[in-house]
C-alpha positions as CSV (number, residue, x, y, z in Angstrom):
1,M,-80.3,29.0,-119.2
2,R,-78.6,25.7,-118.9
3,S,-78.2,23.0,-121.5
4,S,-80.0,20.7,-119.0
5,H,-83.3,23.0,-118.6
6,P,-86.5,21.6,-120.5
7,I,-87.5,22.6,-124.2
8,G,-91.1,24.2,-123.8
9,I,-93.4,23.1,-126.4
10,F,-97.1,24.7,-126.7
11,D,-100.0,24.0,-129.4
12,S,-103.6,24.7,-129.5
13,G,-104.2,21.2,-128.5
14,I,-102.6,17.9,-128.6
15,G,-101.7,17.9,-132.3
16,G,-98.2,19.5,-131.4
17,L,-97.5,16.3,-130.1
18,T,-96.7,14.9,-133.5
19,V,-93.6,17.8,-133.2
20,A,-92.9,16.8,-129.8
21,H,-92.6,13.3,-130.8
22,A,-90.2,13.8,-133.5
23,I,-88.3,15.8,-131.1
24,T,-88.1,13.1,-128.5
25,R,-87.1,11.0,-131.2
26,R,-84.2,12.8,-132.6
27,L,-83.2,14.1,-129.2
28,P,-83.8,11.6,-126.7
29,H,-81.6,13.3,-124.1
30,E,-83.8,16.1,-123.9
31,N,-86.3,17.3,-121.0
32,I,-89.5,18.0,-122.6
33,L,-92.3,20.1,-121.1
34,Y,-95.5,20.1,-123.3
35,F,-98.5,22.3,-122.9
36,G,-101.7,22.2,-125.1
37,D,-104.4,24.8,-124.8
38,T,-107.4,22.4,-125.1
39,A,-109.3,24.9,-123.3
40,H,-109.4,27.2,-126.5
41,L,-108.8,24.9,-129.6
42,P,-108.9,25.1,-132.5
43,Y,-106.9,28.2,-133.0
44,G,-107.3,28.3,-136.3
45,D,-110.6,30.0,-136.1
46,K,-109.6,32.3,-133.5
47,S,-108.5,35.8,-134.2
48,A,-104.8,37.1,-134.4
49,A,-105.6,38.8,-130.9
50,A,-106.7,35.8,-128.7
51,I,-104.0,33.8,-130.2
52,Q,-101.5,36.3,-128.9
53,A,-103.1,36.8,-125.6
54,Y,-103.0,32.9,-125.2
55,A,-99.4,32.4,-126.3
56,V,-98.2,35.2,-123.7
57,K,-100.1,33.3,-120.9
58,I,-98.5,29.9,-121.7
59,C,-95.3,31.4,-122.2
60,N,-95.1,33.0,-118.6
61,L,-95.9,29.2,-117.4
62,L,-93.0,28.0,-119.6
63,I,-90.4,30.8,-118.4
64,Q,-91.3,29.9,-114.9
65,Q,-90.6,26.4,-115.7
66,E,-87.0,27.4,-117.1
67,C,-87.4,26.3,-120.5
68,K,-84.4,27.2,-122.5
69,L,-86.2,27.2,-125.8
70,I,-89.9,27.5,-126.6
71,L,-91.6,25.9,-129.4
72,I,-94.6,27.2,-131.0
73,A,-95.8,23.8,-132.4
74,C,-98.7,25.4,-133.9
75,N,-98.7,27.0,-137.2
76,S,-101.8,29.4,-136.7
77,A,-99.8,30.3,-133.2
78,S,-96.5,30.6,-135.1
79,A,-98.4,33.0,-137.9
80,A,-100.1,35.1,-135.2
81,A,-97.7,35.3,-132.4
82,F,-94.0,34.3,-133.0
83,E,-93.0,38.0,-133.2
84,L,-95.2,38.9,-130.0
85,V,-93.9,36.1,-128.2
86,R,-90.0,36.4,-129.3
87,E,-90.1,40.1,-128.1
88,Y,-92.4,38.6,-124.6
89,V,-89.9,36.4,-124.1
90,G,-86.6,38.4,-124.8
91,S,-83.4,37.0,-123.5
92,K,-85.3,34.5,-120.9
93,A,-85.2,31.7,-123.5
94,K,-85.1,31.1,-127.4
95,V,-88.2,31.1,-129.3
96,M,-88.7,29.1,-132.5
97,N,-91.7,28.5,-134.6
98,V,-93.1,25.4,-137.1
99,I,-93.2,27.9,-140.3
100,D,-89.4,29.4,-140.7
101,P,-88.1,25.7,-140.7
102,V,-90.4,25.1,-143.6
103,I,-89.3,28.0,-145.3
104,D,-85.8,27.2,-145.0
105,Y,-86.4,23.4,-146.3
106,L,-88.4,24.9,-149.7
107,G,-85.9,27.4,-150.6
108,E,-83.2,24.4,-150.2
109,H,-85.1,22.1,-152.2
110,Y,-87.8,23.7,-154.4
111,A,-86.6,26.6,-156.0
112,R,-88.7,27.5,-159.4
113,H,-91.3,24.8,-158.2
114,T,-95.3,25.1,-157.6
115,I,-95.9,24.2,-153.9
116,G,-99.5,23.4,-152.6
117,L,-100.5,24.3,-148.8
118,I,-103.1,23.5,-146.8
119,G,-103.9,24.5,-143.0
120,T,-106.4,26.0,-140.8
121,K,-108.4,29.5,-141.9
122,Q,-106.2,31.3,-139.8
123,T,-102.8,29.8,-141.6
124,V,-103.7,30.4,-144.8
125,N,-105.4,33.9,-144.3
126,S,-102.2,35.1,-142.4
127,N,-100.8,34.8,-145.6
128,V,-97.3,34.1,-143.7
129,Y,-96.4,31.5,-145.8
130,R,-96.8,33.1,-149.5
131,K,-95.0,36.2,-147.8
132,K,-92.0,34.0,-146.7
133,T,-91.3,32.0,-149.6
134,D,-91.6,35.4,-151.8
135,A,-88.9,37.0,-149.6
136,L,-86.8,33.7,-150.6
137,E,-86.8,34.9,-154.1
138,K,-86.6,31.5,-155.5
139,G,-89.3,31.6,-158.0
140,I,-91.4,29.3,-155.6
141,V,-94.9,29.7,-156.7
142,L,-97.1,28.9,-153.7
143,H,-101.0,27.9,-153.6
144,S,-102.8,27.8,-150.3
145,L,-106.0,26.2,-149.4
146,A,-107.5,26.6,-146.1
147,T,-109.1,23.0,-145.0
148,P,-110.6,23.6,-141.4
149,L,-112.9,20.1,-141.5
150,L,-109.2,18.2,-141.1
151,A,-108.1,19.2,-137.8
152,P,-111.3,18.8,-135.7
153,M,-111.8,15.2,-137.8
154,I,-108.6,14.1,-136.9
155,E,-109.1,15.2,-133.0
156,E,-112.1,12.9,-133.0
157,G,-110.3,10.2,-134.0
158,F,-111.8,10.1,-137.7
159,F,-109.0,9.4,-140.0
160,N,-107.9,6.1,-141.8
161,K,-111.2,5.8,-142.7
162,N,-113.8,5.9,-146.1
163,I,-115.2,9.0,-144.3
164,S,-111.9,10.7,-143.9
165,Q,-110.6,9.7,-147.2
166,A,-113.6,11.3,-149.3
167,I,-113.1,14.2,-147.1
168,V,-109.3,14.5,-148.2
169,N,-110.1,13.7,-151.4
170,E,-112.5,16.7,-151.6
171,Y,-110.0,19.0,-150.4
172,L,-107.3,17.8,-152.6
173,S,-109.3,17.9,-155.8
174,D,-109.8,22.0,-155.4
175,E,-108.9,23.6,-158.3
176,S,-106.3,26.1,-156.4
177,L,-104.1,22.6,-156.1
178,R,-103.8,21.6,-159.5
179,G,-100.5,21.4,-160.9
180,I,-98.4,21.1,-157.9
181,E,-95.1,19.4,-157.2
182,A,-95.2,19.4,-153.4
183,L,-97.7,19.8,-150.5
184,I,-96.8,21.9,-147.3
185,L,-98.8,20.0,-144.3
186,A,-99.3,23.3,-142.2
187,C,-101.0,21.9,-139.4
188,T,-99.3,19.9,-137.0
189,H,-102.5,17.3,-137.1
190,Y,-102.0,16.6,-140.9
191,P,-99.2,14.0,-140.5
192,L,-101.8,11.8,-139.2
193,I,-103.4,11.7,-142.7
194,K,-100.2,11.6,-144.6
195,A,-101.1,8.3,-146.0
196,Q,-103.9,9.1,-146.9
197,I,-103.0,12.2,-149.0
198,N,-99.9,10.3,-150.4
199,A,-103.1,7.5,-151.7
200,Y,-104.9,10.6,-153.3
201,Y,-101.8,11.5,-155.3
202,G,-100.3,8.1,-155.9
203,G,-96.6,9.4,-155.3
204,G,-97.2,12.2,-158.0
205,V,-96.6,14.6,-155.3
206,A,-94.1,15.1,-152.6
207,V,-95.7,15.4,-149.1
208,I,-93.9,17.9,-146.8
209,D,-94.0,16.5,-143.3
210,S,-93.1,19.7,-141.1
211,S,-92.8,17.8,-137.7
212,E,-89.5,16.0,-139.0
213,I,-87.9,19.1,-140.7
214,V,-89.1,21.0,-137.6
215,A,-87.5,18.5,-135.1
216,Q,-83.6,18.6,-137.2
217,S,-83.9,22.5,-137.3
218,L,-84.2,22.5,-133.8
219,Q,-81.3,20.0,-133.2
220,G,-79.3,22.6,-135.4
221,Y,-80.5,25.4,-133.6
222,L,-79.8,23.8,-130.1
223,T,-76.0,22.7,-131.4
224,E,-75.2,26.1,-132.7
225,H,-76.2,28.0,-129.2
226,H,-74.6,25.2,-127.3
227,L,-77.6,24.4,-125.9
228,L,-77.7,20.5,-126.6
229,N,-78.3,18.6,-123.3
230,R,-75.4,16.0,-123.5
231,Q,-76.1,14.5,-119.7
232,G,-78.3,11.6,-119.2
233,L,-79.2,8.5,-120.7
234,V,-82.1,7.5,-123.3
235,S,-85.2,6.6,-121.4
236,N,-87.9,5.0,-123.2
237,E,-90.3,5.5,-120.2
238,V,-92.7,8.7,-120.6
239,S,-93.6,9.9,-117.3
240,N,-94.9,13.2,-115.7
241,E,-92.7,12.8,-112.9
242,A,-89.0,13.4,-112.7
243,T,-87.3,10.2,-113.3
244,S,-84.0,8.6,-112.4
245,E,-81.2,11.0,-112.1
246,G,-80.0,11.2,-115.7
247,L,-83.0,10.4,-117.4
248,P,-85.3,12.7,-119.4
249,R,-87.9,14.1,-117.8
250,R,-91.3,14.7,-119.9
251,Q,-94.0,16.6,-118.8
252,F,-97.4,17.0,-120.6
253,F,-100.0,19.5,-119.5
254,V,-103.2,20.7,-120.9
255,S,-105.7,23.3,-119.7
256,D,-108.8,21.7,-120.1
257,Y,-108.8,17.8,-119.4
258,T,-110.8,15.0,-120.6
259,R,-110.2,11.5,-120.8
260,S,-110.7,11.6,-124.5
261,F,-107.9,14.0,-124.6
262,E,-105.9,11.4,-122.8
263,A,-106.9,8.6,-125.0
264,S,-105.9,10.2,-128.1
265,T,-102.4,11.2,-126.9
266,R,-101.3,7.7,-128.2
267,I,-102.3,9.0,-131.6
268,F,-99.9,11.8,-131.6
269,F,-97.0,10.8,-129.9
270,G,-96.7,7.2,-130.8
271,E,-97.2,6.0,-127.0
272,Q,-99.4,6.6,-124.2
273,V,-98.4,9.8,-122.1
274,R,-100.3,11.3,-118.9
275,L,-101.7,14.7,-119.2
276,E,-101.8,16.9,-116.2
277,H,-104.6,19.5,-116.1
278,Y,-103.0,22.9,-115.6
279,P,-105.8,25.5,-115.8
280,L,-104.2,28.8,-116.8
281,W,-107.3,30.7,-117.0
282,E,-108.9,29.9,-113.7
């Protein structure tokens, strides 16, 4: 693999664009290939076996596109399919997930603290965060709560509104989150409601946004493995087409295209991108 090859990023939908955006801000020279499995979203209520099948199919595409690194930008898929994907991909590409960087961050900054976590049913029921924090042996106490309404609420654009604040408040007032000192946003959709979560806590609880943590960890990983793309110039243009020589190429695919998905990309990515329909399951 070459350092100029793209970073492959996949998610159950377009929520992973929050991570992709953080990566493009931190690493503007990198070529990016994003795949959102919108035909099967949300992954949060799917079985582990189903998620693994989807992940392998998507990785076939990313490997064909010679991605140097595959980032599973979905907590549910990271919990259910990371080990399988890493074994399946083998030496063809490096593989990262969005959970391990957060665990490392907790170990560095939150030893002997009580931490809350909100995420999908699949992520919470997998117990992966608890197992990994316990393995740190840093005295971290973790309280997790499944919040299944939040991702579809955000997908439909219902955030930063009174109705979404009421739903956020209802979840965060759950007894299981009482007494926490920090809260992990264990879903790539949730950075979009970070302001509402901060409003609920009034600054009394640190809100941990995984997208920036993952981007920083990915930068370190690429540096360590001598895979940083040092070629090209910074481009502010986002396109599905190869840009002028030397400029980064950013491609965005979805397994099921609708205009509403394309309209929502600005919300998640911070700027408009063009989605290309790539139906893997036909």
